C-alpha positions in Angstrom: 151.8 -116.5 -127.4 151.4 -112.9 -126.6 150.8 -110.2 -129.2 153.3 -107.4 -129.1 152.3 -103.8 -129.9 153.9 -100.4 -130.7 152.4 -97.2 -132.1 153.3 -94.3 -134.1 152.0 -90.7 -134.3 152.8 -88.6 -137.3 151.8 -84.8 -137.5 152.1 -82.7 -140.6 153.4 -83.3 -144.1 156.4 -85.8 -145.0 159.2 -83.2 -145.1 158.3 -80.9 -142.2 156.2 -83.2 -140.1 157.3 -85.0 -136.9 156.3 -88.2 -135.1 156.6 -90.4 -132.0 157.0 -94.1 -131.7 156.4 -96.0 -128.5 156.8 -99.6 -127.6 153.8 -101.3 -126.0 156.0 -102.3 -123.0 156.9 -98.9 -122.2 160.5 -99.4 -122.5 161.1 -96.8 -125.2 159.3 -93.8 -126.6 160.9 -91.3 -128.9 160.7 -88.9 -131.6 161.2 -89.4 -135.5 161.2 -87.5 -138.7 162.1 -87.2 -142.1 165.5 -85.9 -141.1 166.1 -88.9 -138.8 165.0 -91.4 -141.4 166.7 -89.9 -144.6 169.4 -87.5 -143.3 171.2 -87.3 -140.1 168.6 -85.8 -137.6 167.9 -86.4 -134.1 165.6 -89.3 -133.3 164.9 -92.7 -134.3 163.5 -94.5 -137.5 161.6 -97.3 -138.7 164.7 -99.0 -140.2 166.8 -98.5 -137.1 164.0 -100.2 -135.2 163.9 -103.1 -137.4 167.4 -103.5 -137.2 167.2 -103.7 -133.6 164.5 -106.2 -133.6 166.4 -108.4 -136.2 169.7 -108.2 -134.3 168.0 -109.2 -130.9 165.7 -112.0 -132.7 168.9 -113.5 -134.6 170.9 -113.6 -131.4 168.3 -115.3 -129.4 167.5 -117.8 -132.3 171.0 -118.8 -132.5 171.4 -119.0 -128.7 168.4 -121.4 -128.7 169.7 -123.5 -131.7 173.1 -123.8 -129.9 171.5 -124.7 -126.7 169.5 -127.5 -128.3 172.8 -128.8 -129.8 174.5 -128.9 -126.4 176.6 -125.8 -126.8 176.5 -123.0 -124.1 177.2 -119.6 -125.8 179.0 -117.1 -123.7 178.1 -114.1 -125.8 176.5 -113.4 -129.0 176.8 -109.8 -130.4 175.0 -109.0 -133.6 174.7 -105.5 -135.4 172.2 -105.2 -138.3 172.7 -102.7 -141.0 169.3 -101.8 -142.6 169.7 -100.2 -146.0 166.7 -98.2 -147.5 167.0 -96.9 -151.1 164.9 -95.1 -153.5 163.4 -97.8 -155.8 161.0 -96.2 -158.6 158.7 -93.9 -157.0 159.0 -94.9 -153.5 161.6 -96.4 -151.0 162.4 -99.9 -150.1 164.4 -101.6 -147.6 166.8 -103.5 -150.0 169.3 -105.3 -147.8 170.0 -106.2 -144.3 173.6 -107.0 -143.1 173.8 -109.0 -140.0 177.3 -108.6 -138.4 177.8 -111.2 -135.5 180.7 -112.1 -133.3 180.2 -114.9 -130.8 182.0 -116.8 -128.0 180.9 -120.4 -128.1 183.1 -122.6 -126.0 183.9 -126.2 -127.4 182.4 -125.5 -131.0 184.2 -125.8 -134.4 184.0 -123.3 -137.1 182.0 -125.3 -139.4 179.4 -126.3 -136.8 179.3 -122.7 -135.7 178.7 -121.3 -139.2 175.9 -124.1 -139.9 174.1 -123.1 -136.9 174.4 -119.2 -137.7 173.1 -119.7 -141.1 170.1 -121.8 -139.7 169.4 -119.0 -137.2 169.5 -116.3 -140.0 166.9 -118.3 -141.9 164.8 -119.5 -138.9 164.6 -116.5 -136.8 160.9 -115.0 -136.7 162.0 -111.5 -137.9 164.2 -113.0 -140.7 161.0 -114.7 -141.8 158.8 -111.9 -141.8 161.6 -109.8 -143.9 161.8 -112.8 -146.2 161.3 -110.3 -149.2 164.5 -108.4 -148.3 168.1 -109.6 -149.1 169.6 -110.8 -145.7 173.4 -111.5 -145.6 175.5 -112.7 -142.6 179.0 -112.1 -141.5 179.5 -114.4 -138.6 182.8 -114.6 -136.6 183.6 -117.1 -133.8 186.1 -115.6 -131.2 188.2 -118.5 -129.9 188.0 -118.6 -125.9 
């Protein structure tokens, strides 16, 4: 299996410094800063990148599980909300909310939720983030 890479460079102190992050694939490179992480500044931040990774991983895991069970999903759309909070002297990602809406022909609501819960627990990013509370709000659209 391939090993994926990313890199980050930070220059300066925490409050006034700045950095860049880049994906090894070359598909994204951009700035991040204290303001983009803890305020509303321009640029990305580690939590946003974790959210994108988690949403993508969960959607793919659910698609794979559904395919193995004989279902052909039309669309799975997932938003991840990553909460970072001050805990003690530092910061911690305390909760990730996955909000997913899916179109899956021929599946009943109970079976859909069983597969969604299994994907939440089984996707590699969820497993990597097992020390964080992960909640799922899954909605099945009727086609």
